[in-house]
The first five atom37 places (N, CA, C, CB, O) and aatype in JSON, in Angstrom:
{
  "aatype": [12, 7, 13, 0, 1, 6, 19, 0, 3, 16, 19, 17, 13, 12, 3, 7, 7, 1, 9, 19, 6, 16, 0, 14, 14, 6, 16, 13, 13, 19, 1, 0, 6, 15, 0, 1, 0, 5, 11, 13, 10, 0, 6, 9, 1, 8],
  "atom_mask": [
    [1, 1, 1, 1, 1],
    [1, 1, 1, 0, 1],
    [1, 1, 1, 1, 1],
    [1, 1, 1, 1, 1],
    [1, 1, 1, 1, 1],
    [1, 1, 1, 1, 1],
    [1, 1, 1, 1, 1],
    [1, 1, 1, 1, 1],
    [1, 1, 1, 1, 1],
    [1, 1, 1, 1, 1],
    [1, 1, 1, 1, 1],
    [1, 1, 1, 1, 1],
    [1, 1, 1, 1, 1],
    [1, 1, 1, 1, 1],
    [1, 1, 1, 1, 1],
    [1, 1, 1, 0, 1],
    [1, 1, 1, 0, 1],
    [1, 1, 1, 1, 1],
    [1, 1, 1, 1, 1],
    [1, 1, 1, 1, 1],
    [1, 1, 1, 1, 1],
    [1, 1, 1, 1, 1],
    [1, 1, 1, 1, 1],
    [1, 1, 1, 1, 1],
    [1, 1, 1, 1, 1],
    [1, 1, 1, 1, 1],
    [1, 1, 1, 1, 1],
    [1, 1, 1, 1, 1],
    [1, 1, 1, 1, 1],
    [1, 1, 1, 1, 1],
    [1, 1, 1, 1, 1],
    [1, 1, 1, 1, 1],
    [1, 1, 1, 1, 1],
    [1, 1, 1, 1, 1],
    [1, 1, 1, 1, 1],
    [1, 1, 1, 1, 1],
    [1, 1, 1, 1, 1],
    [1, 1, 1, 1, 1],
    [1, 1, 1, 1, 1],
    [1, 1, 1, 1, 1],
    [1, 1, 1, 1, 1],
    [1, 1, 1, 1, 1],
    [1, 1, 1, 1, 1],
    [1, 1, 1, 1, 1],
    [1, 1, 1, 1, 1],
    [1, 1, 1, 1, 1]
  ],
  "atom_positions": [
    [[-5.33, 8.53, 1.27], [-4.23, 7.64, 1.66], [-3.39, 8.26, 2.84], [-3.32, 7.37, 0.42], [-2.74, 7.53, 3.59]],
    [[-3.41, 9.54, 2.95], [-2.68, 10.17, 4.03], [-3.15, 9.72, 5.35], [0.0, 0.0, 0.0], [-2.37, 9.48, 6.28]],
    [[-4.53, 9.6, 5.44], [-5.1, 9.16, 6.71], [-4.75, 7.84, 7.08], [-6.5, 9.24, 6.7], [-4.41, 7.6, 8.24]],
    [[-4.8, 6.88, 6.15], [-4.3, 5.5, 6.36], [-2.79, 5.44, 6.76], [-4.52, 4.67, 5.06], [-2.39, 4.59, 7.56]],
    [[-2.06, 6.24, 6.25], [-0.6, 6.27, 6.5], [-0.37, 6.77, 7.92], [0.17, 7.19, 5.45], [0.58, 6.34, 8.57]],
    [[-1.2, 7.64, 8.4], [-1.06, 8.13, 9.73], [-1.59, 7.33, 10.84], [-1.63, 9.35, 9.79], [-1.0, 7.33, 11.92]],
    [[-2.71, 6.61, 10.64], [-3.39, 5.94, 11.75], [-3.29, 4.41, 11.66], [-4.86, 6.36, 11.78], [-3.58, 3.71, 12.63]],
    [[-2.9, 3.93, 10.59], [-2.88, 2.43, 10.43], [-1.51, 1.85, 11.16], [-2.92, 2.02, 8.75], [-0.46, 2.49, 11.25]],
    [[-1.72, 0.68, 11.59], [-0.61, -0.06, 12.31], [-0.01, -0.98, 11.11], [-1.2, -1.02, 13.69], [1.2, -1.16, 10.98]],
    [[-0.91, -1.49, 10.3], [-0.55, -2.34, 9.27], [-1.42, -2.03, 7.94], [-0.71, -3.78, 9.76], [-2.62, -1.78, 8.07]],
    [[-0.86, -2.06, 6.8], [-1.56, -1.87, 5.57], [-1.67, -3.23, 4.9], [-0.85, -0.83, 4.66], [-0.69, -3.96, 4.78]],
    [[-2.88, -3.56, 4.49], [-3.19, -4.76, 3.68], [-3.66, -4.31, 2.4], [-4.21, -5.69, 4.32], [-4.73, -3.7, 2.25]],
    [[-2.78, -4.64, 1.4], [-3.19, -4.19, -0.01], [-3.75, -5.38, -0.68], [-1.97, -3.58, -0.88], [-3.12, -6.44, -0.71]],
    [[-4.92, -5.22, -1.22], [-5.71, -6.33, -1.86], [-5.85, -6.07, -3.38], [-7.17, -6.46, -1.2], [-5.94, -4.91, -3.81]],
    [[-5.85, -7.14, -4.2], [-6.1, -7.01, -5.63], [-6.88, -8.28, -5.95], [-4.73, -6.85, -6.5], [-6.44, -9.4, -5.68]],
    [[-8.07, -8.06, -6.56], [-8.76, -9.29, -7.02], [-9.27, -10.11, -5.83], [0.0, 0.0, 0.0], [-9.48, -11.31, -5.99]],
    [[-9.47, -9.56, -4.72], [-9.97, -10.28, -3.46], [-8.99, -11.0, -2.74], [0.0, 0.0, 0.0], [-9.31, -11.78, -1.85]],
    [[-7.71, -10.77, -3.09], [-6.53, -11.47, -2.45], [-5.69, -10.5, -1.8], [-5.69, -12.26, -3.44], [-5.5, -9.41, -2.33]],
    [[-5.16, -10.81, -0.67], [-4.09, -9.88, -0.06], [-2.81, -10.12, -0.83], [-3.83, -10.16, 1.56], [-2.28, -11.24, -0.89]],
    [[-2.3, -9.0, -1.44], [-1.09, -8.96, -2.2], [0.11, -8.63, -1.35], [-1.22, -7.98, -3.29], [1.21, -9.14, -1.56]],
    [[-0.11, -7.83, -0.43], [1.01, -7.27, 0.39], [0.47, -6.86, 1.72], [1.7, -6.04, -0.3], [-0.66, -6.39, 1.89]],
    [[1.41, -7.09, 2.72], [1.03, -6.63, 4.11], [2.29, -6.0, 4.63], [0.5, -7.85, 5.09], [3.34, -6.63, 4.58]],
    [[2.23, -4.67, 5.16], [3.37, -4.05, 5.56], [2.97, -2.87, 6.51], [4.16, -3.62, 4.35], [1.84, -2.38, 6.46]],
    [[3.86, -2.46, 7.3], [3.72, -1.21, 8.11], [3.54, -0.02, 7.11], [5.02, -0.97, 9.09], [4.13, -0.02, 6.03]],
    [[2.77, 0.9, 7.47], [2.45, 2.02, 6.53], [3.68, 2.75, 5.88], [1.61, 3.06, 7.27], [3.71, 3.05, 4.69]],
    [[4.64, 3.0, 6.73], [5.86, 3.68, 6.15], [6.58, 2.79, 5.13], [6.89, 4.07, 7.3], [7.06, 3.28, 4.11]],
    [[6.64, 1.53, 5.41], [7.22, 0.63, 4.42], [6.35, 0.46, 3.17], [7.45, -0.71, 5.04], [6.9, 0.4, 2.07]],
    [[5.11, 0.38, 3.29], [4.24, 0.28, 2.2], [4.21, 1.41, 1.33], [3.0, 0.03, 2.63], [4.32, 1.25, 0.11]],
    [[4.07, 2.62, 1.91], [3.9, 3.82, 0.97], [5.28, 4.26, 0.48], [3.17, 5.06, 1.71], [5.34, 4.99, -0.51]],
    [[6.37, 3.85, 1.1], [7.75, 4.26, 0.65], [8.3, 3.28, -0.31], [8.71, 4.38, 1.83], [8.85, 3.69, -1.34]],
    [[8.19, 2.07, -0.06], [8.8, 1.04, -0.81], [8.02, -0.27, -0.82], [10.12, 0.81, -0.29], [8.46, -1.3, -0.32]],
    [[6.81, -0.16, -1.44], [5.99, -1.3, -1.67], [6.75, -2.42, -2.5], [4.71, -0.86, -2.38], [7.51, -2.14, -3.43]],
    [[6.49, -3.65, -2.09], [7.33, -4.67, -2.72], [6.63, -5.27, -4.02], [7.63, -5.82, -1.67], [7.28, -5.57, -5.02]],
    [[5.35, -5.42, -3.94], [4.63, -5.97, -5.2], [4.55, -5.06, -6.3], [3.25, -6.37, -4.91], [4.48, -3.85, -6.07]],
    [[4.54, -5.54, -7.51], [4.4, -4.64, -8.72], [3.05, -4.05, -8.69], [4.62, -5.41, -10.08], [2.9, -2.89, -9.08]],
    [[2.07, -4.74, -8.28], [0.61, -4.2, -8.27], [0.51, -3.06, -7.33], [-0.45, -5.3, -7.83], [-0.09, -2.03, -7.65]],
    [[1.08, -3.23, -6.18], [1.01, -2.11, -5.14], [1.81, -0.91, -5.53], [1.51, -2.6, -3.76], [1.43, 0.21, -5.17]],
    [[2.95, -1.08, -6.28], [3.77, 0.01, -6.84], [3.02, 0.75, -7.96], [5.13, -0.56, -7.38], [3.1, 1.97, -8.1]],
    [[2.26, -0.06, -8.77], [1.48, 0.62, -9.86], [0.38, 1.44, -9.24], [0.87, -0.42, -10.89], [0.13, 2.58, -9.63]],
    [[-0.29, 0.83, -8.22], [-1.49, 1.62, -7.52], [-0.89, 2.9, -6.99], [-2.22, 0.77, -6.24], [-1.38, 3.97, -7.35]],
    [[0.12, 2.86, -6.2], [0.7, 4.01, -5.48], [1.18, 5.05, -6.57], [1.94, 3.54, -4.52], [1.08, 6.26, -6.33]],
    [[1.68, 4.61, -7.7], [2.11, 5.57, -8.73], [0.86, 6.25, -9.35], [2.97, 4.86, -9.83], [0.9, 7.43, -9.71]],
    [[-0.24, 5.48, -9.48], [-1.47, 6.11, -10.05], [-2.07, 7.15, -9.07], [-2.54, 5.0, -10.37], [-2.56, 8.2, -9.48]],
    [[-2.03, 6.82, -7.8], [-2.68, 7.81, -6.85], [-1.8, 9.06, -6.59], [-2.99, 7.12, -5.48], [-2.31, 10.08, -6.13]],
    [[-0.6, 8.98, -6.85], [0.23, 10.08, -6.59], [0.22, 11.06, -7.71], [1.57, 9.63, -6.31], [0.69, 12.17, -7.5]],
    [[-0.27, 10.76, -8.9], [-0.37, 11.7, -9.96], [-1.75, 12.26, -10.18], [0.1, 11.09, -11.17], [-1.94, 13.08, -11.08]]
  ]
}
């Protein structure tokens, strides 16, 4: 995820084949809005 955070202009987070959240990397990785994205980020951090 560090690579995506450094090089991406926009992060598109998908769940079940649907885009759940779209945001700049710093916004997404620091304060994702959707509960599904927050859960995903919590899981990859541990």
